[in-house]
LUMTOR-607314 format. One record per residue (C-alpha): x, y, z. Coordinates in steps of 0.1 Angstrom, whole numbers, plus 5000, padded with zeros to 4 digits. Layout:
BEGIN
XYZ
...
***
This chain:
BEGIN
538281901783
541381751801
543181711768
542482081759
543582191792
546982021788
547382171752
546782521769
549382451795
551982341767
551382641747
551382861777
554382751793
556282691762
555983051751
556283241785
559583061789
561083191755
563683441758
561883661732
558783671757
561083751786
562984041768
559984201752
558184201785
560884371801
561984581774
558584751766
558484931800
562085041797
561385181763
558485371776
560685511803
563185621777
560485811754
560086021786
563586081797
565286131764
563086401751
563186601785
566986551785
567286681750
565086971758
567487061788
570587051766
569187251737
567287491759
569487771753
568588161748
568688281713
570088631705
568788821674
570589121664
568189421651
569189681628
566189911628
566690191602
562990291604
563090361641
559490231644
560589941668
563290111689
562989981723
559689811714
560789441711
560889301745
563389041756
562088701767
563488431786
564788241757
564788511730
567188821734
567289131709
570489321706
569989661688
572589771662
573490091644
575090191610
574290051576
573389711564
576789601554
578389711587
575689511607
576389191584
580089221593
579389261631
576988961628
579488721610
581988801639
579388671666
577588341676
574188511675
571288351661
570088591634
570288941622
566789101618
566889411591
564089661590
564489911563
564190291567
561190291542
559390041563
555490141566
552989971592
550390011566
552589811540
554689601562
557089471535
560789451530
561989301566
564789041563
565988801585
569888701579
571288401594
574588171587
572487871583
569087791575
566688001597
564587771620
560787791614
560287861652
562788151652
561088291621
557488241637
558488421669
559988731651
557188751628
554688741659
556688991677
556789221648
552989171641
552089261677
553989571676
552689671643
549089621656
549989841685
551090121664
547890081643
545690111673
547490431684
547190581650
543490501649
542890631684
541590281696
542790171728
543989811726
543189731762
539489821757
539389611727
540889311747
538189351774
535489331748
536688971737
534488691752
535588351763
532888111765
533287751780
530287521779
529487251805
528286951793
525686751813
524286401806
520586351816
519486011824
517185811847
519685811870
519886191873
522286461859
526186401855
528886611840
530486481810
533386581786
533686471750
537486451751
537486211782
534786011769
536385971735
539885881753
538185601772
536685441744
539385481718
542185331742
540085011748
539584991711
543385041701
544484791726
541884531712
542784601678
546684551682
546284251704
544084031680
546584131652
549784051673
548483731690
546483601661
549383601638
551283411665
548583151664
548783121626
552883091628
552582841656
550382601635
552582651604
555782571624
554082251638
552682151605
556182201585
558082031613
555681731613
555281771651
551381781644
551381431631
552281301666
550081541684
546981451661
547181061672
546381181707
543781461703
541081581680
541981851657
539282061672
540782001707
544382091693
542882421679
541082551707
543982471732
546282671708
543882951707
543282981745
546782891753
548183191734
545383401746
546583341783
550083441772
548883771757
546883841788
550083771811
552183981789
549784261789
549184271828
552984251832
553284571808
550784751829
552484681863
556184701851
555285031831
553685181864
556785091884
559385211858
557685521848
557085621886
560585561893
561785751866
559686051873
560886051910
564485991901
564786251871
562086471879
560386421845
556786551842
554386331823
553186451789
550286701788
547186561789
544786631759
542686871782
545887061793
546887081754
543187211746
543587481773
546987591761
545187741730
545687671694
548787861688
550587661716
549087341703
550887441668
554087511684
553887891680
555388121704
552688371717
553788661738
551688691769
551888901800
551588791836
547788831837
547088651805
549488381815
547788331850
544288321832
545788021808
546987851839
543487901856
541687781823
544187471822
543387401859
539687431854
539487191824
541686941841
539386941871
536386911849
538186631830
538786451862
535186511872
533786381839
536086061843
534885991876
531286001864
532085761837
530785401841
534285261850
532984911860
530984881828
533884991806
536384741821
533684471820
533184541783
536684561776
537484221791
534584071772
535384211737
539184191745
538583811748
535583761725
537383941697
540383761700
538783411701
536783481671
539783611650
542083371666
540283061653
540283201619
544183281620
544582921632
542582791602
544882971580
547882841594
546382491588
545482551553
548882661540
552482511541
554282851545
553783191557
553983321523
550883161511
548983321540
548583671522
545783571502
543683441531
544783701555
543184001535
539683931538
539883851575
541784181583
539384401564
536584431589
539284511616
540784771596
537584921585
536184921622
539285091632
539185371604
535385401609
535685441648
537785761643
535985911613
532385851620
531685661654
533285931674
531286211655
527986021659
528285721685
524585681683
524185691644
523085391622
526585311611
527685311647
524785091657
525284821630
529184811632
528684771669
526184471664
528284281636
530584031653
533484101631
533484481638
531784491671
534884451694
536384761681
533284981675
531384891707
534184971728
534385321713
530485371721
530285211757
531785521772
529085751756
526285541769
524785241750
521285101758
521384761775
519384581749
522084681722
524884591743
523284241753
522484191716
526184271706
527584041732
525183751721
525983791686
529783801693
529383461713
527383311682
529783471659
532683291678
530982971677
530182991641
533883091629
535182811653
532982561636
534082701602
537882701614
537482351628
536182201596
538982361577
541682291605
540881901606
541581861567
544382111562
546482021593
547581691575
547681831540
551181891524
552382021491
549182141476
548282511469
544982591484
542282831469
538882951482
537082681461
539082411478
538382561514
534582551507
534782191499
536582111532
533782241552
531581961538
533981661540
533181411562
536181261582
***
């Protein structure tokens, strides 16, 4: 155990002292702050009002198109050629032409002229404005009061409540999904990022013949475990530093530049489908106030649902599957590094190992979120190769204690089994050079006696 600890110390101190580790640890929070500041700054410098010149020969839209904060209408008179001449001499955004024969029952023939390609946003906003006015005139022609029709619309918002032996608690599918997916994504990328580091470290020591000196003092299994655990400690250190520094940097940026954080998924849902698509929707003050109230209500419900989540259980499961998944896959990555002489030869062995991770990641979004208690979610959260990803998605939705304990127990057994397999490969491959290894050769190594 003492030798394993020495190897852990060596791996940890060697890596945290590297310039690449320090640079990436400091650079990531700064990039996160830049992603907040730069888009907000670009919006401020490009947020200028557009002016659209309107030639309405039909007279149906005279004084009907209302100016907005960032969109102004400038009416013109005369012929189309005269309007084009006037437009060319200005810096206005576009020229909107409505022909004399325009009919609200057959709305065709409207043209928008511009000096350059018309932006999609401008075209959509003009189409929405014209469509709204055409609808108003159709309502008037048919004798229907639009305000009465608007009052007949119903807006229902369901309150989700979970019933359990502990009582009733409010829940929210969006909050629950985010809590599960966030942990799964972190584990997924952590396994890939630091698992590959283990493999590259083993290959580097093997090709530089450093391993021949080290192996004379420690057993191959001790070396492999020390390397896996040491790099895991490096990853946890970097992960914690990212969280702390990101909170400090982002908080400082928000205070210094007045940058608002991006809208939450709940706020995006409350803003409506058209807003989510980036379309401009004309709303009066009452409608806007109603949307603001709806957004505030959904955010409040989301915070209540978040407080009702089993935070301690989620964090505990995250740490367990975070380390368990890494240790399981880290030992396999180490075995791959020991079996080959260069990184190019790792591709044939990497693919079978990464397939379960990729499948679990994809299935989490496609099936597990839709039915977290279904048979696919159950079995994938039990199998050790996929449980670190899938079980983290399921935990916020509520998992029976026996399923969780079974999954954890099998993950521990899976780690022991993969470590045994990896150690059998590692002890042979770590000192073998110049031979192309295939799956048949690896299977023989499992039963060699050394």
